C-alpha positions as CSV (number, residue, x, y, z in Angstrom):
1,M,58.0,26.7,69.7
2,G,56.7,28.0,66.1
3,K,52.7,27.7,65.3
4,F,50.8,27.6,62.3
5,T,46.8,28.4,61.9
6,F,45.5,26.1,58.7
7,V,41.9,26.3,57.4
8,I,41.4,23.4,55.6
9,E,37.4,22.6,53.6
10,F,36.4,19.8,53.5
11,E,33.1,18.3,52.0
12,D,29.9,18.2,54.6
13,G,30.5,14.6,56.1
14,K,33.8,13.6,54.8
15,E,35.8,15.5,57.8
16,P,38.7,13.8,59.2
17,P,38.0,12.8,63.2
18,V,39.9,15.1,65.0
19,H,41.4,14.4,69.0
20,A,43.6,15.1,71.8
21,H,47.1,14.2,71.2
22,M,46.2,14.0,67.1
23,E,49.5,14.8,65.2
24,A,49.8,16.7,61.4
25,F,52.0,17.6,59.5
26,G,54.8,16.1,62.1
27,G,53.5,18.5,64.4
28,R,51.1,18.2,67.3
29,V,47.6,19.6,67.3
30,V,47.2,21.6,70.9
31,A,43.8,23.7,69.6
32,V,40.7,23.1,67.4
33,A,38.1,25.0,65.9
34,F,35.2,23.6,64.5
35,R,34.4,26.9,62.3
36,D,36.9,29.3,59.7
37,A,38.3,31.3,63.1
38,L,40.4,33.1,60.7
39,S,36.8,34.6,58.9
40,E,34.9,36.4,62.0
41,D,35.1,40.1,61.7
42,N,35.4,39.9,65.6
43,P,39.2,38.0,65.8
44,P,39.4,37.4,69.9
45,K,41.5,40.4,71.3
46,T,44.4,40.0,73.7
47,I,43.5,40.8,77.8
48,N,46.6,41.4,79.8
49,T,45.8,40.5,83.5
50,Y,48.3,41.4,86.3
51,P,47.5,39.3,89.4
52,Q,47.8,41.6,92.7
53,V,50.4,40.8,94.9
54,L,49.4,39.2,98.0
55,S,50.5,41.6,99.9
56,E,47.5,43.7,98.6
57,M,45.1,41.8,98.1
58,R,41.6,43.9,98.8
59,C,39.7,43.0,102.0
60,F,35.9,41.5,101.4
61,I,34.7,43.1,104.8
62,C,36.3,46.8,104.6
63,N,37.2,46.4,100.7
64,G,40.8,48.2,101.5
65,K,44.1,46.7,101.7
66,H,46.1,46.2,104.5
67,P,48.5,43.5,104.9
68,I,48.5,39.8,105.1
69,G,48.5,38.9,108.9
70,I,47.3,42.3,110.1
71,A,43.5,42.4,110.9
72,C,40.7,44.6,109.6
73,P,40.3,47.2,111.7
74,L,36.4,46.6,111.1
75,S,36.0,42.8,111.5
76,S,37.4,43.2,115.6
77,P,34.4,43.2,117.9
78,T,33.2,46.4,118.9
79,V,32.4,47.0,122.7
80,V,29.7,49.3,123.2
81,S,29.0,50.7,126.6
82,H,26.1,52.2,127.7
83,D,26.8,53.8,131.4
84,A,27.2,57.5,129.9
């Protein structure tokens, strides 16, 4: 699906109403910026994220990695014996 970006200047107070599901030029408005977004000095940068595989997610207890279904070695109760 093709997308275009328009910046249209209106006199103050003569801006048309903008709303969700609005149609323009035979298409549907999917995003609106109430400023001249093309004139910004720092345009948004693309950020790529790579979600972790569920079986490799970090454990909150030991901050290590272990498969789902395998208990964290630090989460098991520790038995302390005073009979030394």
